[in-house]
Every structure is written in C-alpha cells, then in structure tokens.
N, C-alpha and C positions, 0 to 999 in steps of 0.2 A: 129434920133431925138436928140434934144439938151435940156437938163434940166439945162443949165447954170444959168438961172434966177430963178430957184426954182424947187421943185418936180413937175414932170409931170405925168399925167395919160394918158396912151394910151388905149383907150377903143375899143375892138373889137365888131363888131355887134353880135347879137345873133347867135349862131351856126346854128340855123334852118332858118335863114333869106335866102331868095332865092339867094342873092348875095354872101353869105358865103359858102353855101354847096359845098364841093369839092375844096374850095379855100385854097391855101397855102400862108401864110403871114410871112414875116420876119421883125422884128422890131429891130433896132440897136441903141445903145447909142453912140453918137459921141463926146460929150464934155468931158472935164477933171474934171468937178466939182464933188463934193461929193453928189450932189442931185440925188435921184433915179428917174428912170422912172418906174412906176408901170403899168404892163400890166394886164388888167382885161377885162371882158365881159359885155356889156350893158345888164343889167337885170339878170346877172349871176355871178358866183364866179370867173370865169377866166379859163385859160388853165389848164387842168388836175385838175380842181376843186378849184384852189387857185389863188389869185393875185400873179403874178410873178414879182419880182423886178429886174431891170437891174441897177447895182450899180457902175460899172467901165467903163471907156472909152473902146469902142469896144465890150462890152457885147452885145450879140444878142440872140434873141429868134425866132425860126421858128415854126409855128403852122399850123395845118390843121383842117378843120371842116369836120366831117362826117355827118353833118345834125342834130346831137343831142348834140355834145360836141366839144369843141376845144381841140385838143391833141397836146402836145409838140413833135415835130419831132427832134429838136436839140436845145440845149442851150449852148452857149459858150461865 
C-alpha cells in the first residue's frame, strides 16, 4: 500500500468474520513518504490488541486470524 498522499488506515475485517478465520494477510508499505499506514481491525483494536503502524518504506506486517483475534506472525 502507498500512503504517499497522507496517512492511510488499513482495516482488517473482524477476526471472527467467516472470510477471516484461518486467513493469513500481509500488508506492506511501498512508498518513501513519512506518512504512516495504520493497520487496525474493523470494530476492534487491531492485531495483538493494538493499531500497528507501518512507518518506513518496505515495512510489512503479516497477521493471522484464529477466529477470535488477529495475531502478528511477523513484522519487519
């Protein structure tokens, strides 16, 4: 994703949504701007209970849903 034009919110579906359960998702920041991409959950706090910011080019977050919560698998 690119936040070149301003801060961007990447909102995951609820962890218990049928399309989310068991799914692994990777979100990556591709632009060089200083604008964050904030990864959160629709109706929830976000992966591991908090909104996760991607601040630098090529920062990435991989998460998985167990049906109750989004968990961070890796963050780089």
